[in-house]
N, C-alpha and C positions, 0 to 999 in steps of 0.2 A: 663683752659682744652685747654692740643691740639687738633688739626685737628685730629690726628689719634686715640685719645680715645675719641671721642662724641660716641663713642659706650656705655660708660660707662651711657649712661640712661638709658638705656634698665637693667644694672646689679640693682638687686632689692634688694641684700644685701648691708649692710654699705662699707667693703672692701672685695674686692677677695684676695684670695692665691698670694703668690709673681709668682709662677709658672702660674698662673689661668690670671694675668693681662697681664705677659709676652704674653702668650698661647694667649688672647682675641687680642693683637698690630698685632701678625704675621698670624694670620686667618687674620685679616681684610686687612691686607697689600696684601696677596695673594689673595685673593677675588679682591682688588680694579686692582691687574694684571691679573684677569681671569684665577687663578692658582689652580687645584684640589689640596684636602690635606688629609696627612694623618697625622692623630696626637691617639700618645699615649698618654695615660694620668693614672696613678695608681689608681685602684678603693676607690672611697669615696672622690675624687680630684677635684670634679666638672666642671666633660666633658663637662657636660650638655650646661651649662651657659658658658662655655671656649669657645664653638662654636656658641652658638644662641645667644648669644649676637651680637658678632660681625656682623654676617650673617643680623641679621635685621636691624641694621645700616646700612649696605651698600646697603639691598634692599632696606631700608626708601629712602636711596640718590636719588637710580637708576632706582626708580619707577619696581623693581622687587618682587617676593612671594620669601619664603623660605618653603620650604618642609624640615619635619624633620619628620625621619621613622626609626623604632626598628620594629623586631620580636617576643621582648619579653614581655609581660603583665605587669609586673611593670615598667617596664622602660617607660611604654605608658601613665603610672599614674606618673610618675614621670614628664615626660613631660608638663601635664595637672598640676599640682603644680606649677612649675616653671616659667609657662607662665601666671598662675594666679598671681603669686609675681610682674613679669615683667609688666601685664598690670594696676596692682595697683600702682604702680610707671609711667610707662609711656604706657598711653593708644595703647594697640593694638588689632585689629581686628584678631580675631583666630576661625578654625573651626578643631575639633578633629572629625576624616573622620574614619569609617569601612564600612565595607561590606556589601551589601543590605541583605546577610541571617539574619546576625543581628539584623537588625534593621526592618525588613519586620513585622507588623503585622497579616497578611494574610497567611506568611509561604509560597511563592510563589515562583519557582524557575525566573533563571535568563531572559529566553526565556517566560515565565510565564507573565511576570511582563511588560516586554518590548508590549506583546500586549495588556495587561490590559491598562497600559497608553497610546496606540498609540490612541485603542478605546474611552477610556474616554476624552482624549482633542478631539476628531471628535464627540463625544456627546456635552464636551461645547461650542465648534465650532457650530454645527447644532442648538443648545439652543439658542447662543448669534444670531445665523442667524436669526433664528424664531421668536427671540422678535424684533427685529428688522423691519422685516417685517411686524410683526402684528401692530407695530407703524405705518408704511409708508402707511398701508392700510387702520389704523383710521385715518388718515391725509387726504389721497386721497378720503374717505369715507366724510368727510365735506367738502371738496371742492366740489367733485361730486353732496353734495344733495345743496351748494350754486349754482347751475346750470351750475357749469364747466366741460364740457364733454372730454374734455382730460383727467381730473382728472379721472373719470367714466372707461377710456379705462386704463387708467396706472394702477389701482386698479385692474381691471380684471387680468392682465399681472401678479401684484404682488400676487393675488390670488393662481394665477395658482404656481406662485413659491414657493409659503405659503404652497402649498397642498405638493410639495414635500419635503420640507425642513421639514413637520411636518414628511411623512412617511420616510425620512432617518430618524429621531429622532427617532419613534417606533422603527425602527432595530436596530439603537444602543442600546438602551434601552433593548431591548433583550437579546442581546450580552453582551459578556464578560467584565465586567469594574471594575474599582475599588472605592471604597466609598472614601475611604482615599484621595487618589487623587484627585479629581472631587473636592473635598472641597479646595485641595490647592489652583484650579483653579479656582473655585467660590467664593473663602471668600476672605477677606482682611488679606492679612498673614504679614501686616506693624508691628503688634504687636508681633507678633513671632519671627522675625531680629531684633528687640528691646529690648526682651528676651536675645535672642542668644548671641546677643554683650553686654550687659553690663557685662557678667563676661567671661570665659570660660567653655564652656558647654562638659560635656562628653555625648558618645553616648547614656552613660544610660538616662543620661538627660533627651535629646533630645527626646528618645523614650517615654517615661511616658507622656515627656509635646503633643509630635503627638498626645499617646495613649486617653487620656484626651477629645480631643478635636475632636479626628476620623481625624485627618491629618496624612499624609504620611509624615514623620521625615526626612527619607533616602532622598526623593527630596526634599524635603527645603532646606538641607543642598546644596545638588548639586546647587540650583538655587541661595543660598546666597556667594558660593565660589569667586567668579568674583571678584579681587581687594582684598582681604583679605592681612592681612600681613603674616599673619602664617598658615600654614599647620598643623597636628600630623596625622598620619596614618599608616599603616602597610607596609609592606616590595610588599606586592602585588601590590601594587597601581603603582608603578615604576618600578619593576623587571617584570611583564607581559606587553608585548609592545603592547597589542590590550588594558587592561586596561588604560596604560599610557597616550596615546595615547587619550583616554576620559576623564582621569582624567585633565590632562592641558586641554584640551578643557571645563570643567566644572570650572575650574581656569581662563579661558578666556585667559590665557596666552598662548606662542609659548614655546616650550624647552628654548630659548635661553635667556630666562625670566623669569626664576628657579633655585633656589640656592636651592641643594637638602644636606640635611645632616641626615648623617646615623650612627644611632646609634649599639652600638654591632657589629661593621662593620666586625670582626670577622666570620660574620656569613652570611654575605652575598654572600661567593665562593657558600655553599651548598643550600642556599636560590634560589639563582641563576641559578642553576643546577638542583633542583628540578621543577622550573619554565619551563624549557628549554625541561624536559623529557616527552614525550609522551609514550599512553598505549591504547592497546586496547585488551580485554577480549574474550575471547569464545564464552559468555554470549550475548556482543555484536554482536559476529560474526552470532548468532545461530537466534539474533532476525532480523540484516541485511536478513538473508537469506528468513525467512517467511516474511516478508515484499515485499520481490522480489517474492516470491510465488504467492501473493495477488496482483501482479499489470498483466496488462494485456499487460504493455508498449514493444515493441518489445526488447528495448532492458536490458529488464531483465537479458533473457536470458545470455547473454554477462556477465552481472554484476550479477549472480549467478555464472556463472561458474568460477571466480575469486575469488571471494569471496570464494565460497565453498572449490576449492583447497588450500584458504591460512587457511580455519580452517579445514581440514583435515591436514595438513600438521602440523599445531600446537599441533592437538592431537598427529599425530605421535612421531613427536618430543619429547616432554615431555612423553610418554609412551617409549620409548626406552630408554631417559636418567634415569627415576626409575628402578635403580636395585630390586632386589626383598627384598619381604618387603617393600621396600619406600614407595611404593602407600598406606596402609596400616596405617604409622606413618605419614601421610602430614594431618596437623592439621589447625587450620582456620586464621592463617596468610601467606601472603605471603613467598613461601620460591622459591629461585629460583636454576634452574637445568641447569648444564651444556649443552653447547651447541656452544662453540667454537672450532673451524675445523681446524686444522693447515694447509689443502689442499687448504683454500681459505676461501668463506662467511661461515656464522653460517651453523650449521644446519637446524634451520628451514628455512633459504632461499633456501639452497639444496632440500631441502624437496619440499620446494614450487615451486620452477621450474622444480622442475623435474615430479610432478603430475600435473601440469599444461598442460594441454589439449587446445589447441584455438589459434586463428590467432593471436595475438600476446599479452603480459601483459598486455603492455600499451596501445593497444585499447580496451579492455577489461575494463579497469582501468578508462578510458576518457569514458567509458560509462554508469559506474556505477556510479559516480560522477557526469555527467551531469544528470541522472536521478532523482540522490540522490540531487540534490539541486531543481528540483523541485518538489519532493517529501516532501520535505522541505518547499515549498512555498505553497504546499496544504495545509499542517498542520497549520502554520500560521496562513490561510486565513481561517480554519475550525474553528480554538480555536477564531477568531477575529470577525466571524459571531456570535459564541454561540453555535455551530454545536455539539462541543467540551467543556469536563469540564477541560479537561488540554491541554496544548500545548507538542504535540506528537514530541517529538525528531528525526528526520531521521539518521534511525541505518545504512542502507546504504551507507551515506553519511559520515559519521564520517568512515568505514571502509574502502569506498574505499580512503578517506584520508589521511590514516593512511599506508594502505599498497603500499600505492605509495610512502611515505617516507620513510619506509620502503626499499621497493626495491632500492630506488632513493640515500636514504643517509646513510645504515647501515652499507655502509664499508667505509667512510669517518671517517678522522684524530677526533680523539673528541667523537666521535657517538660509541656506544657500545651493539649491539641486547644484549637481556636477556629473559629468559622465563622464567613465576614463576607457580606455582603451588599453590592451596588452596582448602582446602574442606566447600562446603556449607554447613554453619550450619542448616538448614532447609532439604534440601533432603538427606544431607551427601557426597554426588556426587564429587571427583575432578572434577578440572576444569583449563583451562589456562590462561594465560595471555603473551602476547609480548609486549615488552619494548623497545624502543631508548632512553638509556638513557646517558646523554648527561657528556659528563667527562671533558669539560676544560669550568668554567663559563663563560668566557670572549665573546665568544658568544652573550652573552644576556647582560653582564656589560656594554662591550665595546661600542656599541652601545647609550646604554642611556651616558653616561659620555661623550660622543662627542655632544650628542645634548644638554644637558644642560647647562644653563649660566657657573656652576663650584660647585662642591662639596666637605663635610668635609666628612671624614669616618673617624669616631673615635670608640678606644677602649681601653682597658687597656691590650688587648696582640695582635698588629696589627703586631710589629717585629718579621722576615726579612722585612724593608720595600721594598727593592728590588723584594723581590719574592710576595707580598703582589701587588706591582705595573702590574707584569706579567701575576699575576692569574685574572686581575681584566679588566687590558687590560687599564692601567693609562697611561696618558704619561708622564714623569717628574713630576710628583706630589713635592709638599712643602712637605717636613716630619718636624715631632716633636715629643720628648718623652719626658715626665716627670716622674719621679719617684715619689715615696712615700716623700713627702714635711715636713712629721709628723716626732714627733723627733724619730732619731733613736732608741734610749736608750731604746722606749719601745714596740722594737719586738725583736726578734730572729730568725733565719729562721737554723732551724738544717738539715741537711745530714742525717740518721741513717744508718750504714754502713750493716743492715740484710741482708739474702743474697736476690740476684737478683731476682724476681719472673718471671722467664721465664717460660712457660708454659708449657717446661718439665718438672719446679722442685718445681711448685704447689701444686702439692699432697705429695712431700715429706715430712715429719712429725716432720723432724729436722729443717726447711726452716717455717714451718707454729708456732711452736714452738716460734720458735725465732721474727717471726712476730706480733705473737700472744703477747709472753711479752712486746715488745716496746710498742706495738698499746696497751696496759692495763696501763702500766706505764705510757704513755700520757694522759691517762682517768686521772688516778686516781692522777697526779699531777698539775691538770686543779683545777682551783679555777674556777668550773662554768663548762660551756657544752664545746662539744667537736663535731666539724665535724670529718667524717672520710670518702674518698672518696678512690673506688675502683676502678680498671679496668673494672669492670664489676657486675651486680648485683648477681651473682651466687658467684664472690667473697664476697661480702659484707653480701650474709647470709652466708658464711664459718665463716668469721669473726667475724659476730654478736655471732654465735653459741660459739667460741674458747674464747672468751672477756673472764676476768675474776677481774670483777670490783665489787662497789656496786653500781656504777650509775645507771638510768634507760639506757637502753638500746633500742633503735629505729633504725628500718629499714626500708626503702624504698623499695617499691616493685613497679614494673612494673603494671600499671593501678588503684594504689589508688591516694586517693585525695592530693597532694602534698602539696598544701597552706593547710590543713586540718594538716598533718605532720608535716610542719615550723611550726605552730603555738601551737601543742601541747607541741613541741621541745622547742620552743623559749619561754615558758611558767613554762619550767622547771629550775631547778636551779643545778640540778648536773645529766646530762646526755649527752649520747653519740648519736651521730645519721647516721647509716650506708649507706654507699648508692653508685651508680656509678658514675664515674666520667663524665660519656657520658649521666649520667639522664637530670633532668630541673632543679637542687638545685646548680650546679657549675655555675653557672653564670646565672646573673641578677637578682639573690633574695640576698637582706642583709641580713646580719648578723649584728647588731650593735651594739656594747658595750657589756653587759653582755650577748645577744643572744647567741655567741657563743666568747670562749677565745683563742681555740686554734684548728688549723685545720692543718687536717692530711692528706696525700696524702701517699697511700698504693702500690708499685710497679709505672712503669711506664705502663701507661694505653694506649700502641697502641692500636688500631682499628682492631678490627678482619680481617684477611688479604682474604678476603672474593672475588671472579671474579669480582665484580665491582670495589673492591679497588684495586686488580692489575690493573685491565683497567686503573681507575686510574691514577694509578704510571705509566703505559707504555706510556699512552696519557702526558702528564706531562712530561717524558725521552723524546719522541720523538719532543714535542712542545720544548723544553727548552733545548734540547739538547748542546748547547753552554758552560753551568753550569759543564758540565762535567757527567759520565757516572753514577751519583748519584744521578742526579736531580730529578728524581721520586722521589728516594725516600723520598729524602728531600723534595719536595712540596708536596707530600701527606700525608707523613706517618710523617717523625717527627715532623716537624713545625709543624701541626695541634695539634700532639701527645701534646708537651712542649707548647703550647697555651690554652689546656683544663687545664694543670698540673696548669700552671700561674694563670688561671682562678679562678682554687680551692681557690687555696691560698689567691687571694683579698678576700674571703670573711670574712677575719677580716683586723682588721687594716682599720675603714675605718670615723675615723674623727680624729682631733688635742689631743683630749682628751683620745683617745680608745687604747689598748695595749692586744699584746697578742703574741702567739707563732704558728710558721708554721713550719710543722716537713714532713719530705719525707722521706718515708722508703723503699729502696730500695738504696745496694751500688752502684748502678749505677748513681746515683745522685752527690756523693760525687765529690771531687777535685782527690783525687788517684785514681777514677777509671778511667778518663781520659786518664791518663797517662797506666795505667795498664789494660784497657778493650777493648783499639781502641774504633771502630765504636759502642759496644754497651754502653757505658758511654755516659753520657746525659748532664753533669755538664756544659762545652762550648757552648750548645743550647740554655744556658738562656744570656738575657742581662748582658754586664758589671758589672753592679751594683746590680743586684740583686745577680750575681753570687759572689759578692763579699762580703753581707751580709750570703752567707750561710759556716757554721759551720759545720765539721764534726765531727761526734762524733762517737764513739763505744754506741751499741744501749743498753749495759748495764748499762752506763752513762750518756744516754738519759734523765732518773728520776731526777739524780742530777743539771744537764745543766738548767731543767725545775724548779725544788726548787729554785734554785740558783738566776734564772730570777726574778720567779712572787714573792719570797721571798724578795728581793730587792723593790721591785713595793708594798710592806705591801699588796699583793692582797688575802690572805689568810683570809678567816673569820674564827678566833678563831687560835688554834695553827695548822701550818703545815701538812701535812701526814710524814709517817713515812718512809724514804726508805728503 
């Protein structure tokens, strides 16, 4: 075994695929040179182990910790499975970490938990002091009874100290504390850690174990993370700067001693944008004003002045933006209203600055923030003493911090000010929200990738690599891409020349008939289940009704249990599932073997180009203008759309013995469209090896093409369908 493939000790199976072996070698070499890696591997080709195995080897050699992360629940379960297999062969210390909210037995928020933890620690500390003093005074009592006068004097001083400590213990016993955390501190937890590292335990395992023993599993995990080989966690542990700082502290690692592995890394862009975005609701502003009304601090007037002006401007802005009858149609989900202004700052900022009266916005905001910090400290002390049953959050501080950011950063490149409205389900009233939406995610990710030792970002759909590097702020990463290495004769990819589903054509009866006919043929000539992805849930509903098939037809709807629907669908033998490409079934969910034989993508699923999407497009266009005038469209719309399509196509063909058909129903996917439809054709946006597999077919001939393929594999149970 050569030096560079010593990592094979962590590979838990007999032999890797050829591409896996090459990928592991290249990733190990990249890590040894402290280079980031962009790694694209087709669905079902073992990307997790390809990245994890060399990362663990290099980390073991260089005393580092590997953190592997995803935002997809099924992938988290897959990581646990792979880690368990690894530790059967080469023992590793692994921790699977989730947020406190999913592991707390008493269901309190972060701020309350922090106070409970501090109080409980002080109680334990005081009890230990009391016990030590009691033992000391007993020793001194014995010595004084033997005639030692100095011992009697010392005992008197110890008794005074003991009285003070006992009073402290009594006060803390009346304060808010946590029984579970108390037991963590008071009990011998060696048994827990022996159990934890015997295997790879899930957060659910830890929750159950801790609950049976009235322990806090979350805090035990935090305390036990130092020196582990591997941590499995969610994106927010790395993408939120404040959480990341704490997370590394729990690991006992400086950032440069951490190797990060991001799975489903095409999602990092959106997740980072969400973590960077800040919001402030009208309700929070109202609560801040109520809080200030109750304060007799002289700074409260200045704080009320600026917070009240922002609230009034927010209401004025969304009232003006809602046209006739629109207020009555506002639902319970947040809906954006237009506030962009061609003359400079957005409508909310203009209304705020015009409506504000006072010595100066900055001065009043500084006063509000200062007062807010003091009030926040008072609330914490009240909860700590037990004077309050919950830990109150200071709304004045939240409001002042947000308004300052809005004024200072709202016009910066990559920041997009937004106003949204929704209807309160309880009162029926419409209220608003201000939001600073972050368009360019590298403001979050760039710092992360600079701090850590190196990162491996893997996905089935990372290309084009240069765009991914630009968007996330990666400097000269090593890039590698591996397509499906499974037998090509066991799959087909057809681009059917149905009419393009432009928004203006979707309601055309002839277009609908052509699409529904081709889709129905695809379902009928599939020996098993068919997955059908559409540009939206509305289109999924439309063709759910238009399908003419004997198969059982399922439809995914927002709010339904996706896991339950997936299970019901995969338990069927002849079914079709209609869903949106922008839903949760298009990626990170396996449909192995008989679960789905054919996948159909109907239309080119461009996202709805609302004001946010246009803002992202404009920000990318400005940030990457050197790539040409279409850079914004390319970065913000076209590439993410094709990635989504490719993710959906990857739901079938998951193993070497698997087989299936991928169908693209829209003439824009065809090779012909690239020459005839100009920028509307998307065929050339796919990677070269995927384009080579696409076969253009007349939609009326699709059934014959599928029949020939599946019949050639003897896939039909009994007589094949008749064309």
